[in-house]
VEXLUMFI-631663 format. One record per residue: residue number from 1; residue in three letters; z, y, x of N, C-alpha, C in turn. Coordinates in pm, 1 decimal, decimal comma, always signed. Example, Ala and Ser with C-alpha at 12.3 -4.5 7.8 and 13.67 -1.06 7.14 Angstrom:
2
pt k->1 | r->ALA | n.pz->+780,0 | n.py->-569,0 | n.px->+1319,0 | ca.pz->+780,0 | ca.py->-450,0 | ca.px->+1230,0 | c.pz->+780,0 | c.py->-330,0 | c.px->+1320,0
pt k->2 | r->SER | n.pz->+708,0 | n.py->-225,0 | n.px->+1285,0 | ca.pz->+714,0 | ca.py->-106,0 | ca.px->+1367,0 | c.pz->+787,0 | c.py->+3,0 | c.px->+1290,0
***
This chain:
81
pt k->1 | r->UNK | n.pz->+0,0 | n.py->-117,4 | n.px->+84,3 | ca.pz->+0,0 | ca.py->+0,0 | ca.px->+0,0 | c.pz->+0,0 | c.py->+123,7 | c.px->+88,8
pt k->2 | r->UNK | n.pz->-84,1 | n.py->+217,7 | n.px->+54,8 | ca.pz->-95,2 | ca.py->+341,6 | ca.px->+130,6 | c.pz->-22,5 | c.py->+452,4 | c.px->+55,9
pt k->3 | r->UNK | n.pz->+59,5 | n.py->+526,3 | n.px->+127,8 | ca.pz->+133,1 | ca.py->+637,4 | ca.px->+68,7 | c.pz->+80,7 | c.py->+766,6 | c.px->+129,9
pt k->4 | r->UNK | n.pz->+44,9 | n.py->+860,3 | n.px->+45,0 | ca.pz->-2,5 | ca.py->+990,0 | ca.px->+91,8 | c.pz->+102,7 | c.py->+1093,9 | c.px->+56,1
pt k->5 | r->UNK | n.pz->+147,2 | n.py->+1164,0 | n.px->+157,9 | ca.pz->+248,9 | ca.py->+1266,7 | ca.px->+137,6 | c.pz->+181,5 | c.py->+1402,4 | c.px->+148,0
pt k->6 | r->UNK | n.pz->+195,5 | n.py->+1481,9 | n.px->+45,5 | ca.pz->+139,9 | ca.py->+1617,0 | ca.px->+47,4 | c.pz->+254,4 | c.py->+1715,9 | c.px->+62,1
pt k->7 | r->UNK | n.pz->+235,3 | n.py->+1809,9 | n.px->+152,8 | ca.pz->+334,8 | ca.py->+1914,5 | ca.px->+169,5 | c.pz->+320,4 | c.py->+2015,7 | c.px->+57,5
pt k->8 | r->UNK | n.pz->+431,5 | n.py->+2061,8 | n.px->+8,4 | ca.pz->+428,3 | ca.py->+2165,8 | ca.px->-94,2 | c.pz->+385,3 | c.py->+2296,5 | c.px->-27,8
pt k->9 | r->UNK | n.pz->+290,8 | n.py->+2362,4 | n.px->-89,5 | ca.pz->+238,3 | ca.py->+2486,6 | ca.px->-33,5 | c.pz->+323,7 | c.py->+2603,5 | c.px->-81,8
pt k->10 | r->UNK | n.pz->+402,8 | n.py->+2657,9 | n.px->+8,3 | ca.pz->+491,3 | ca.py->+2768,2 | ca.px->-26,1 | c.pz->+436,4 | c.py->+2902,1 | c.px->+21,6
pt k->11 | r->UNK | n.pz->+305,6 | n.py->+2908,5 | n.px->+42,6 | ca.pz->+245,3 | ca.py->+3031,1 | ca.px->+92,9 | c.pz->+252,8 | c.py->+3141,6 | c.px->-12,2
pt k->12 | r->UNK | n.pz->+280,7 | n.py->+3260,6 | n.px->+35,8 | ca.pz->+285,7 | ca.py->+3378,5 | ca.px->-51,1 | c.pz->+143,2 | c.py->+3429,3 | c.px->-67,7
pt k->13 | r->UNK | n.pz->+95,4 | n.py->+3441,5 | n.px->-191,6 | ca.pz->-42,9 | ca.py->+3486,8 | ca.px->-210,6 | c.pz->-60,6 | c.py->+3635,6 | c.px->-180,4
pt k->14 | r->UNK | n.pz->-170,7 | n.py->+3667,0 | n.px->-114,9 | ca.pz->-210,8 | ca.py->+3805,1 | ca.px->-89,3 | c.pz->-345,3 | c.py->+3821,4 | c.px->-158,4
pt k->15 | r->UNK | n.pz->-345,4 | n.py->+3884,5 | n.px->-274,4 | ca.pz->-467,1 | ca.py->+3897,7 | ca.px->-354,5 | c.pz->-551,7 | c.py->+4014,7 | c.px->-307,4
pt k->16 | r->UNK | n.pz->-679,3 | n.py->+3986,6 | n.px->-283,5 | ca.pz->-773,0 | ca.py->+4091,4 | ca.px->-242,8 | c.pz->-890,0 | c.py->+4093,6 | c.px->-341,0
pt k->17 | r->UNK | n.pz->-957,0 | n.py->+4206,5 | n.px->-347,9 | ca.pz->-1070,8 | ca.py->+4218,5 | ca.px->-438,5 | c.pz->-1202,3 | c.py->+4233,7 | c.px->-362,1
pt k->18 | r->UNK | n.pz->-1197,1 | n.py->+4213,5 | n.px->-230,4 | ca.pz->-1316,1 | ca.py->+4217,7 | ca.px->-147,2 | c.pz->-1337,9 | c.py->+4079,1 | c.px->-87,5
pt k->19 | r->UNK | n.pz->-1454,0 | n.py->+4058,1 | n.px->-27,1 | ca.pz->-1486,7 | ca.py->+3926,3 | ca.px->+27,1 | c.pz->-1393,1 | c.py->+3885,4 | c.px->+140,5
pt k->20 | r->UNK | n.pz->-1350,5 | n.py->+3981,2 | n.px->+221,0 | ca.pz->-1260,6 | ca.py->+3952,4 | ca.px->+332,5 | c.pz->-1168,0 | c.py->+4070,0 | c.px->+356,1
pt k->21 | r->UNK | n.pz->-1065,7 | n.py->+4046,3 | n.px->+438,3 | ca.pz->-974,2 | ca.py->+4151,7 | ca.px->+480,5 | c.pz->-940,7 | c.py->+4125,8 | c.px->+626,8
pt k->22 | r->UNK | n.pz->-929,8 | n.py->+4231,8 | n.px->+705,3 | ca.pz->-893,7 | ca.py->+4215,1 | ca.px->+846,4 | c.pz->-744,9 | c.py->+4182,3 | c.px->+856,9
pt k->23 | r->UNK | n.pz->-711,5 | n.py->+4105,1 | n.px->+959,6 | ca.pz->-575,2 | ca.py->+4058,1 | ca.px->+977,3 | c.pz->-473,1 | c.py->+4171,2 | c.px->+975,3
pt k->24 | r->UNK | n.pz->-496,1 | n.py->+4276,6 | n.px->+1051,7 | ca.pz->-396,7 | ca.py->+4385,4 | ca.px->+1056,2 | c.pz->-383,2 | c.py->+4452,2 | c.px->+919,7
pt k->25 | r->UNK | n.pz->-493,3 | n.py->+4460,5 | n.px->+845,4 | ca.pz->-487,6 | ca.py->+4519,7 | ca.px->+711,9 | c.pz->-413,8 | c.py->+4427,9 | c.px->+614,2
pt k->26 | r->UNK | n.pz->-432,7 | n.py->+4298,4 | n.px->+630,9 | ca.pz->-361,8 | ca.py->+4201,9 | ca.px->+545,5 | c.pz->-211,2 | c.py->+4211,7 | c.px->+568,6
pt k->27 | r->UNK | n.pz->-172,4 | n.py->+4233,1 | n.px->+692,7 | ca.pz->-29,6 | ca.py->+4246,1 | ca.px->+723,1 | c.pz->+28,3 | c.py->+4371,6 | c.px->+658,6
pt k->28 | r->UNK | n.pz->-48,3 | n.py->+4480,4 | n.px->+660,8 | ca.pz->-2,4 | ca.py->+4603,6 | ca.px->+595,0 | c.pz->+0,1 | c.py->+4584,9 | c.px->+443,4
pt k->29 | r->UNK | n.pz->-103,1 | n.py->+4522,9 | n.px->+389,3 | ca.pz->-114,9 | ca.py->+4501,5 | ca.px->+245,1 | c.pz->-1,3 | c.py->+4413,3 | c.px->+191,8
pt k->30 | r->UNK | n.pz->+43,1 | n.py->+4318,3 | n.px->+274,0 | ca.pz->+151,1 | ca.py->+4227,1 | ca.px->+234,4 | c.pz->+289,4 | c.py->+4286,3 | c.px->+264,0
pt k->31 | r->UNK | n.pz->+293,1 | n.py->+4411,0 | n.px->+308,4 | ca.pz->+418,5 | ca.py->+4481,1 | ca.px->+340,8 | c.pz->+499,1 | c.py->+4413,9 | c.px->+451,2
pt k->32 | r->UNK | n.pz->+428,6 | n.py->+4354,1 | n.px->+546,2 | ca.pz->+495,1 | ca.py->+4292,9 | ca.px->+661,9 | c.pz->+522,7 | c.py->+4400,3 | c.px->+765,6
pt k->33 | r->UNK | n.pz->+428,9 | n.py->+4494,4 | n.px->+778,4 | ca.pz->+442,4 | ca.py->+4604,9 | ca.px->+873,4 | c.pz->+416,1 | c.py->+4735,8 | c.px->+799,8
pt k->34 | r->UNK | n.pz->+458,9 | n.py->+4843,7 | n.px->+861,6 | ca.pz->+440,6 | ca.py->+4975,6 | ca.px->+801,0 | c.pz->+317,2 | c.py->+5047,8 | c.px->+851,3
pt k->35 | r->UNK | n.pz->+270,3 | n.py->+5008,1 | n.px->+971,6 | ca.pz->+156,0 | ca.py->+5079,8 | ca.px->+1028,9 | c.pz->+62,2 | c.py->+4983,8 | c.px->+1100,1
pt k->36 | r->UNK | n.pz->-59,7 | n.py->+5032,0 | n.px->+1121,5 | ca.pz->-157,1 | ca.py->+4953,8 | ca.px->+1195,7 | c.pz->-114,6 | c.py->+4933,0 | c.px->+1339,8
pt k->37 | r->UNK | n.pz->-45,6 | n.py->+5031,8 | n.px->+1395,3 | ca.pz->+3,2 | ca.py->+5020,5 | ca.px->+1533,5 | c.pz->+104,9 | c.py->+4909,0 | c.px->+1548,9
pt k->38 | r->UNK | n.pz->+192,8 | n.py->+4897,5 | n.px->+1449,6 | ca.pz->+292,7 | ca.py->+4790,6 | ca.px->+1451,9 | c.pz->+223,8 | c.py->+4654,0 | c.px->+1440,1
pt k->39 | r->UNK | n.pz->+125,0 | n.py->+4645,3 | n.px->+1351,0 | ca.pz->+50,1 | ca.py->+4520,5 | ca.px->+1334,8 | c.pz->-23,4 | c.py->+4485,1 | c.px->+1464,5
pt k->40 | r->UNK | n.pz->-87,0 | n.py->+4585,1 | n.px->+1525,5 | ca.pz->-161,1 | ca.py->+4564,1 | ca.px->+1649,4 | c.pz->-71,1 | c.py->+4504,7 | c.px->+1757,2
pt k->41 | r->UNK | n.pz->+46,6 | n.py->+4561,2 | n.px->+1772,3 | ca.pz->+139,6 | ca.py->+4513,1 | ca.px->+1875,0 | c.pz->+180,4 | c.py->+4368,2 | c.px->+1849,5
pt k->42 | r->UNK | n.pz->+219,4 | n.py->+4337,2 | n.px->+1727,5 | ca.pz->+263,1 | ca.py->+4201,4 | ca.px->+1694,1 | c.pz->+150,8 | c.py->+4100,2 | c.px->+1713,7
pt k->43 | r->UNK | n.pz->+29,7 | n.py->+4136,6 | n.px->+1674,0 | ca.pz->-84,9 | ca.py->+4046,4 | ca.px->+1687,8 | c.pz->-117,1 | c.py->+4023,9 | c.px->+1834,7
pt k->44 | r->UNK | n.pz->-124,1 | n.py->+4131,6 | n.px->+1913,6 | ca.pz->-158,6 | ca.py->+4119,9 | ca.px->+2054,7 | c.pz->-51,7 | c.py->+4047,1 | c.px->+2135,9
pt k->45 | r->UNK | n.pz->+71,8 | n.py->+4047,3 | n.px->+2087,5 | ca.pz->+178,9 | ca.py->+3974,2 | ca.px->+2155,8 | c.pz->+183,9 | c.py->+3826,9 | c.px->+2115,0
pt k->46 | r->UNK | n.pz->+91,5 | n.py->+3785,3 | n.px->+2027,6 | ca.pz->+84,4 | ca.py->+3645,2 | ca.px->+1988,4 | c.pz->+187,7 | c.py->+3603,0 | c.px->+1885,2
pt k->47 | r->UNK | n.pz->+237,2 | n.py->+3699,2 | n.px->+1808,2 | ca.pz->+341,2 | ca.py->+3671,3 | ca.px->+1708,7 | c.pz->+284,9 | c.py->+3624,6 | c.px->+1574,1
pt k->48 | r->UNK | n.pz->+152,2 | n.py->+3624,7 | n.px->+1560,1 | ca.pz->+89,7 | ca.py->+3592,9 | ca.px->+1431,6 | c.pz->-3,3 | c.py->+3472,7 | c.px->+1448,0
pt k->49 | r->UNK | n.pz->+3,4 | n.py->+3381,4 | n.px->+1351,8 | ca.pz->-86,7 | ca.py->+3266,4 | ca.px->+1349,9 | c.pz->-183,4 | c.py->+3280,5 | c.px->+1233,2
pt k->50 | r->UNK | n.pz->-307,5 | n.py->+3237,8 | n.px->+1254,9 | ca.pz->-407,4 | ca.py->+3232,1 | ca.px->+1148,6 | c.pz->-452,6 | c.py->+3087,3 | c.px->+1138,0
pt k->51 | r->UNK | n.pz->-437,6 | n.py->+3031,1 | n.px->+1019,3 | ca.pz->-473,3 | ca.py->+2891,1 | ca.px->+995,0 | c.pz->-411,6 | c.py->+2797,3 | c.px->+1098,3
pt k->52 | r->UNK | n.pz->-285,2 | n.py->+2824,8 | n.px->+1131,5 | ca.pz->-208,7 | ca.py->+2737,2 | ca.px->+1220,4 | c.pz->-221,5 | c.py->+2763,0 | c.px->+1369,0
pt k->53 | r->UNK | n.pz->-307,5 | n.py->+2856,6 | n.px->+1409,7 | ca.pz->-326,5 | ca.py->+2884,5 | ca.px->+1552,1 | c.pz->-295,5 | c.py->+3030,9 | c.px->+1582,0
pt k->54 | r->UNK | n.pz->-235,3 | n.py->+3054,9 | n.px->+1698,1 | ca.pz->-204,9 | ca.py->+3191,9 | ca.px->+1739,3 | c.pz->-334,5 | c.py->+3271,2 | c.px->+1746,3
pt k->55 | r->UNK | n.pz->-332,2 | n.py->+3390,0 | n.px->+1689,2 | ca.pz->-450,2 | ca.py->+3477,6 | ca.px->+1688,0 | c.pz->-411,6 | c.py->+3612,2 | c.px->+1748,1
pt k->56 | r->UNK | n.pz->-488,6 | n.py->+3657,8 | n.px->+1845,8 | ca.pz->-461,1 | ca.py->+3787,2 | ca.px->+1907,6 | c.pz->-569,2 | c.py->+3890,4 | c.px->+1874,2
pt k->57 | r->UNK | n.pz->-653,5 | n.py->+3858,0 | n.px->+1775,8 | ca.pz->-759,7 | ca.py->+3950,4 | ca.px->+1734,1 | c.pz->-715,6 | c.py->+4022,0 | c.px->+1606,8
pt k->58 | r->UNK | n.pz->-682,4 | n.py->+4150,3 | n.px->+1619,2 | ca.pz->-633,1 | ca.py->+4222,8 | ca.px->+1501,5 | c.pz->-741,6 | c.py->+4245,2 | c.px->+1398,5
pt k->59 | r->UNK | n.pz->-867,8 | n.py->+4242,1 | n.px->+1440,0 | ca.pz->-979,8 | ca.py->+4260,0 | ca.px->+1348,6 | c.pz->-1031,7 | c.py->+4129,6 | c.px->+1290,2
pt k->60 | r->UNK | n.pz->-959,1 | n.py->+4020,2 | n.px->+1313,0 | ca.pz->-999,3 | ca.py->+3889,2 | ca.px->+1260,7 | c.pz->-1017,3 | c.py->+3898,4 | c.px->+1109,9
pt k->61 | r->UNK | n.pz->-1133,2 | n.py->+3852,7 | n.px->+1061,6 | ca.pz->-1160,9 | ca.py->+3857,5 | ca.px->+918,2 | c.pz->-1100,2 | c.py->+3736,0 | c.px->+849,7
pt k->62 | r->UNK | n.pz->-1024,4 | n.py->+3761,2 | n.px->+744,2 | ca.pz->-962,8 | ca.py->+3655,0 | ca.px->+666,2 | c.pz->-1034,2 | c.py->+3646,6 | c.px->+532,2
pt k->63 | r->UNK | n.pz->-1068,0 | n.py->+3525,1 | n.px->+492,5 | ca.pz->-1140,2 | ca.py->+3501,3 | ca.px->+368,3 | c.pz->-1051,9 | c.py->+3422,3 | c.px->+271,4
pt k->64 | r->UNK | n.pz->-1099,0 | n.py->+3407,2 | n.px->+149,3 | ca.pz->-1026,9 | ca.py->+3332,8 | ca.px->+47,0 | c.pz->-982,1 | c.py->+3196,1 | c.px->+101,2
pt k->65 | r->UNK | n.pz->-854,0 | n.py->+3166,3 | n.px->+87,0 | ca.pz->-800,0 | ca.py->+3038,5 | ca.px->+132,0 | c.pz->-744,2 | c.py->+3040,1 | c.px->+272,7
pt k->66 | r->UNK | n.pz->-777,5 | n.py->+3142,3 | n.px->+352,6 | ca.pz->-721,3 | ca.py->+3151,9 | ca.px->+487,8 | c.pz->-572,3 | c.py->+3180,4 | c.px->+477,7
pt k->67 | r->UNK | n.pz->-498,1 | n.py->+3129,6 | n.px->+576,4 | ca.pz->-353,9 | ca.py->+3153,0 | ca.px->+579,6 | c.pz->-317,4 | c.py->+3220,8 | c.px->+710,9
pt k->68 | r->UNK | n.pz->-219,8 | n.py->+3309,6 | n.px->+703,6 | ca.pz->-164,4 | ca.py->+3366,1 | ca.px->+826,2 | c.pz->-13,3 | c.py->+3359,0 | c.px->+817,0
pt k->69 | r->UNK | n.pz->+49,5 | n.py->+3351,3 | n.px->+933,2 | ca.pz->+193,7 | ca.py->+3330,5 | ca.px->+939,4 | c.pz->+257,0 | c.py->+3430,4 | c.px->+1034,4
pt k->70 | r->UNK | n.pz->+367,8 | n.py->+3485,5 | n.px->+990,5 | ca.pz->+446,1 | ca.py->+3574,8 | ca.px->+1075,0 | c.pz->+593,5 | c.py->+3549,4 | c.px->+1048,7
pt k->71 | r->UNK | n.pz->+669,4 | n.py->+3533,2 | n.px->+1153,9 | ca.pz->+814,8 | ca.py->+3516,9 | ca.px->+1144,8 | c.pz->+854,7 | c.py->+3403,0 | c.px->+1050,1
pt k->72 | r->UNK | n.pz->+776,8 | n.py->+3293,4 | n.px->+1053,5 | ca.pz->+809,8 | ca.py->+3175,2 | ca.px->+974,3 | c.pz->+765,1 | c.py->+3179,8 | c.px->+829,4
pt k->73 | r->UNK | n.pz->+705,2 | n.py->+3289,5 | n.px->+786,7 | ca.pz->+657,9 | ca.py->+3302,2 | ca.px->+649,2 | c.pz->+506,2 | c.py->+3291,6 | c.px->+647,4
pt k->74 | r->UNK | n.pz->+454,4 | n.py->+3210,8 | n.px->+555,2 | ca.pz->+310,4 | ca.py->+3188,9 | ca.px->+545,0 | c.pz->+255,4 | c.py->+3266,6 | c.px->+425,2
pt k->75 | r->UNK | n.pz->+142,5 | n.py->+3331,2 | n.px->+448,1 | ca.pz->+73,8 | ca.py->+3408,8 | ca.px->+345,5 | c.pz->-67,0 | c.py->+3351,3 | c.px->+330,1
pt k->76 | r->UNK | n.pz->-119,0 | n.py->+3347,9 | n.px->+206,9 | ca.pz->-252,5 | ca.py->+3295,4 | ca.px->+184,4 | c.pz->-339,7 | c.py->+3399,2 | c.px->+114,3
pt k->77 | r->UNK | n.pz->-458,6 | n.py->+3420,1 | n.px->+167,5 | ca.pz->-552,5 | ca.py->+3514,9 | ca.px->+109,5 | c.pz->-611,9 | c.py->+3454,8 | c.px->-17,9
pt k->78 | r->UNK | n.pz->-608,4 | n.py->+3534,6 | n.px->-122,8 | ca.pz->-660,4 | ca.py->+3491,0 | ca.px->-252,9 | c.pz->-756,9 | c.py->+3597,1 | c.px->-303,5
pt k->79 | r->UNK | n.pz->-884,2 | n.py->+3559,7 | n.px->-314,9 | ca.pz->-988,0 | ca.py->+3654,1 | ca.px->-357,9 | c.pz->-1004,5 | c.py->+3649,1 | c.px->-508,6
pt k->80 | r->UNK | n.pz->-997,7 | n.py->+3764,9 | n.px->-569,7 | ca.pz->-1020,4 | ca.py->+3778,1 | ca.px->-714,4 | c.pz->-1123,3 | c.py->+3887,4 | c.px->-735,9
pt k->81 | r->UNK | n.pz->-1236,7 | n.py->+3851,0 | n.px->-794,5 | ca.pz->-1342,8 | ca.py->+3950,6 | ca.px->-816,3 | c.pz->-1317,5 | c.py->+4032,9 | c.px->-940,6
***
């Protein structure tokens, strides 16, 4: 017998109305940081993960279903037209 275990997805949704959002803008939109400068510093220091991997590109484009993580909290981009 095969058992499949699915992890519960506790990601906080970040709803956008455009096709994509840049990582630093997503962090501001989700109220993680107050300014682009703060986001830039955290991203360049390797404090942010995108889809499970450390990302140091603040202009990284995030699309529907992409996840980013900061300080142990996961956020998921959700596109609504």
